[in-house]
N, C-alpha and C positions, 0 to 999 in steps of 0.2 A: 550196588545203587547207582544205577545212571546220577549225574549230575543234571535237575533241570534246564532246562535251557529258556533264557528269559525271553521275554515278546517285549518288543517295542512298538509304540505307539509315535509312527513319527507323521508329520504335518508337513504338507508343501513337499514335495517329492519326485515333482518334476525336471529338477535339474539344481544346478549347486551343491551347496552344503546338504541341504534332505537328500538328494540324489546320493550324491557320494556316501553317507549316512548309513541312508538304507543297505545298499551294496555292501560296504565293508562288514554291517550288523549279518548281514547274511553269508559273509564267507567267513567270520569269526563262529559260527553255526548257530548263534540267536537266532528267532522270532521276528518279523515285522510284517506289522501291519499300519501301511504308509498311505498316505490322504492325496488325491489329487480330485481339481475342480474339472475337467474335461472325460466324459464316457471315454472316446478311443485311450490316452493314455494309462486309463483304468484295465482295459480291456489287452493292451498288450505288454504292460507290466504282470499282469496275473498270466502268461505265458512264459515270463523268464524263471520264475523260482516255488516251482508245485511244491506244495508243501512245507513250505520253509517262511514265504511271503506272501499277502495279497494286498493287494489295493483297493482303497473304498474311496467312491467319489463323494466329497466335500469339501464345504463352503465354510470357513469357521467363522464366517457372519453370520450362520445361519443355526440357530439351537438344536433346531428339531432334527438336520442334518449330524450334526455333531453327536449328539447321542446316537440315531442309528448304524454310526460309523463304531462309536465307543460298543454300543450292542454287539455288533457284526466281530471286533474282534474277539468279546470274552468269548462268542458263539464259536468262535473258530478254535480259538488258543485255552481258552476258559481260562484266562486270568490278563491281566496289563503288570508291566511289571516297572517301565520304563515309559515315558511321558517327553516326548519333545517337541515342543512348540516350537518349530521353524518358521510357518509361512508368515508371510509379511512381506512388504515393500517399501522402496523410498521417495520421497518425497523431496524434490530439489527446488528452492527458491527460498527468496530473503521471508521474516516474517511481515514485513507488508506486501509484499505479492501475492504469497498461497491466501485463501480467498479462505471463508470459514466453512463450507460446504467440501472444500478438496483436505479441509485440518478434520473435519467431519470424518469422512469417508478412511480417512489413513490411521485414527484413531479404531473407528470401527474393526477396522484388521489388525492392525495392530496389539491395540492393548483388549478391543472388547472381545475379538475372536479368541486373543489368549485364556480370560473369566470365560468364557464358553465351551470351553475345553477342559479346564480346570476342573468346572462345579457337575462336570459328565463323570470326571474322570477321582475324582477324589471321594468319593463313598466307596470306589470300588479298592481303591489304594487305604481306608482309611479301618476298613472289615479286615484290610486281610494285615495289615500292621508292618507292611512295608513297601515299600516304591522308592525310585529316584524320579523328579521331574529337569527336565533341563528346560534351562527358554534361553534360548537363541536370542540375546538381544545384542549389542555392538561395543568398540569403545563411543562409540555417538550415543550411550547410555549414563557411561559418565563423563567423559567430556565431551562440550556439545564443541559443532565446528559453524563458525557463520554461512548464512546458504543452506543450511540444513538445519533449521531451526525447528519447526514442526518434525524432523524425523527424529530429531535431540529432543520433542518434548516426546514423546510415545515412548523413546524407549528410555527415557529418564521413568515416566511412568509406570513403563513397565517392571524398572530398575526398581523401586519402591515397594512394588504391587508384590515382586517375590522377594522382596525381603522382610518383608512383616506374613508373607506366605510360611515360608521358614520355620519362624518360629512359631507358628500356629499351626504345623503337618510336625513339626518333631514330637511331642508326645507320643503319635502314633509311629513312629520308626521310616517317614520319610521324611527322603532329602532333597534337597533343592542347589542347584546352583544354574548362577544365568553365566553364561557362553558369551562373552565381549573381542567377539574378530574387530583384528583392522584390515582392512587389505588384501581379499581374499581374491582370487580367479573363480568368480561366482558370476550371475548376472544380474550380480546387484547394480554395477553401471552401466547395463542393459536394458536387458527386459522387466527388469525389478525395479528400475528405475521410472518416476513420473516425475512429470517439470509444472511446476504453475503453470496457470492458461496464461495470467498477468503479466506482463513484461515491465519497470520500469526502467528506463534508459540511461539514469542517476546513476546508477548501482554500475553501469559497466564498465566506469575507469576506475573503480577502488579494489581492494583484495579481491572480494570477496565474488566481483563480478568475473573478476581472473579465474579465481578459483571455478567457480561455476561454469565458465564457458572455455574449462581446461579437461571440467571435471570426467566428460564420459572419454576424452581419451584414452583413459587408465586403463580404460574394458580389456582386461585378457593379458595386460600386464602386470596385476597385481604381483607383491611380493607371498604373499601365500596362499600355500599349497592345500587345497581342499580335502583332498585323501588323507593328508598328515592331521588334519582338523580331525577328520570323522575319528581318526584311530586311537589322537588323543579322550575324543570323547569317550569311546569305547572303553577305555585304559580310566580313565571319570569314573565311570558305571561301575570299575574294575575295582575301585580305591575303597579301601574301607572306611576313609575319614575324606570324604573329596567338599574341596572350598568356594565356598557361597558364590565367589567369582572367579571367573577363570579366564583373563585377559588374553585373548593368544594374538602373535603375531609377535616382531620389535615393536611395529609405528604404536599395537596397544598395550604393550608395556612400557613402552618410553612416555607412550599419553599421560599412563595411571603413574608413573613417576612424578613428570611433571605439574600434574594438576595436585599432587598431594604438600610438591615444595609449595606452591603459589597458596594454598590452603593456610600451609602450616606459616607462610612469612606474615600472611595477613593476621591471622592467629594470633602471633608475637606482636606485629607492629599496634597492634587497637589493644591486646590485652588488659591494657588498665584501665581502658576506659570501657572494655565493654561486662569486665566485670563490676564498675562502680555502678550498672545498672540494677540492683538486685536493691531491695528494701535494705 
């Protein structure tokens, strides 16, 4: 009996990690339904892997388009096994500089766009009593960086949602994993990065000002290899006991440890006083 190939539903496959993942999944022999926002990108992708992968035009912020894309995936391949919420972008700017409009747009994609996808795919996964949801977060969803406050907030929100989701869907044999990369050679510091329109000169001479000034200089020079990240995600899906969190790369790994050490120090330093706040 031939082993059934998994069907992956991946948002945002135009470049970076999403593109690499779609390519590696096809190489591994599974099926792919990938989403793109531009019609010409869809036409090009659909010529590459006939019978094994299709692209659909979709904007995660538009629930109707999301439902149509999910329906197309089921119509084409009969099911969805792995959902990868990859579409998103970053906003650079201090908390004081970022406008409410810019913040709302960011959350509309990075959080509510994910919710749109989840609420369309979860009825299918619950019915088949299986599935794996991979949420592309970031080390910035666990450890904040000054100058990326609103992006941090959007990914922190994604992490809270996903941690709760993991508990909610576990009874249906649905797994959830947060993938939290450090710097990888994707479009994150390039075309996937927006900058707050408002500029406050007072921050220029501070460490955060220096960080923001040189952030885009790192584009194309990051340590992380997106192809290796994609292969690790395939290994993750093949694992019988996948983790809830998967920080990728040395930077993310070290960042996790550093924050946990700092939290532990604060807990111990204030332990006696914290415990005395109970009745």
